[in-house]
Phi, psi and omega in degrees: 000137180288150184298325184291325180289320179298317177298318179290327179292325175297324177295316180299310182296325182287335179273354183301318181273339183264351177077012183289113178211162172084185179080212181235159179220162176225134180234132177246125183246118176255150180098231182291149175287144179299131180280171180302319179293317178300322180294318176300317179291324173303314177297321181298313181293321180300318177300315181297329172282356182057037181286141177275331177208147177222120175262122180247118177261116186228096175057050179088350178254142180240128180241128175248118176262125176202175177054234187298335178300329188249015179250000000 
């Protein structure tokens, strides 16, 4: 499992009992650029977190997933 997915999964699991879902999130990835599969997994976990928007900062590049990206 990639570290970014593990971090998002921990956020998901920590919110199970508290009901924390939705809103916007920000993820910063240092090191290697997220691969295509990793980006797909990031969107999958963002959907599970019911995020409306996710900003991913990846080695100087910024990707924003929102709207149809997360439905």
